[in-house]
N, C-alpha and C positions, 0 to 999 in steps of 0.2 A: 504494500500500500504506500501511497505517496504521503509525505509529511511536508507541511508548508510553514515557512518562517518568514515573517514580514519585517520590513525595515523601511526607513525613509520618512517616517512621521516626524512631526514637530510643529512649531509655531511659525506661521508665515504672515506677513503683512497683507492686509486686504488688497486684492488685486494682483497678488503675487502668484508664484508658481511653486510646485513641489512635485517630486517624482517618487512614487512608492514602488518598492520592489517586493516580490514574493519568491523566495528561493525554494525549490522543491527537491526533496530527496527521493531516490528510487530510480529504477531503470525504465519505467514506462511513462514518463512525463508526456511524451508525444501522443499518448493515447487519451490524455485527459483534456476535456474542455475546462476552461478556467473562467473565473469571474471575480468581481469586486462588489462588496456590500458595504454599507455604512449604517451606523446606529447612533442615535442621540438618546441620552437618558430620558425615559418616559415616552419614547416613540418606538414604532416598529422598525425592524431591520429592513432597510431598503436595498433592493437589487439595482445597482447603478451602471454596471458594465459587464459584458460577457464576451468571450472569444471562443470560437470552435477550436478543436484540437489541431486542425490544419492551418488555423488563422485565416481561413477563407471567409469567415463570417464574423461580424461583431454586432453587439447590441449596446445601446446607451439609453438610460432613462431620460425623460424630458428635462429633468432638473440639471443634468450634466452635459447633455448633448451639445456639441460645438465647443465645449471647454475642456473636457477630459478625453484622453485617448488611451485605450487599452492595447497592449501589444505583448508579444511573447518571443522568447528566444529558446527554442527547443534544445539546441545544442548546449546552452547554459542552464537549462531547466529552470527558467525564470520567467515570470510574468510581471509586467510593469503597468502602472497607472500614472500617466502624465496629467497633472492637474494644473490648469491655467485659469487666470482671472478669478481667483478664489474669492468667495463671498462669505459673510458670517454664517449663512445656512450650511456651508460646507463643513463646519466644525462638527466632528463626529469621531467615533472609533471606526476605523476602516479594516475590513476583513477580506482576505482572499479566500477563494473556495474552488473546489475541483470536483469533477465527476467523470467517470469513464463511459457513461451510458449513451449519450448521443455522439455519433461519429461524424455527422455531416451538417450540424447546425449548432447554434448557441443554445444551451439548456435554458429551460424556464427556471425561475428562482427556486421552486420547490425541488428541482432535480439535483441540486448540488448536495453532496453528502460528506465532503471532507473540508475542514476549515482550518485557517490559520489562527494565531492567537490574538490578532488584532493590534493595530497601532493607532495612536492618537494623532489626529490632525486638528490644529487650532488656527482659525483665521483671526488675526488681531485687527479689529476694525480701525 
């Protein structure tokens, strides 16, 4: 099974940029579709970005589309989330997630079954 370790979180000025990384262990990373979620205290965990195992398809929620970019490097077993034009509402704990089930599409939020530990991102207004 794959294990996920996130890094790159921190505090960024309003309107700034930040790049999150999620490093995966295991030999079957290329078989996994990947995604990013975020959660604010008192709110539901939101699915904000997804990428298919081949990187042929991506998904973005309306709240981040046009500002965030998900990408992956299968050789390095890493998935990235490039965040630009950060807003106060982007402050949250960000989680990476994985699943092997879909092979040719981005999974739905409920299909992800493996999770990273989460990393805090704070937008300073």
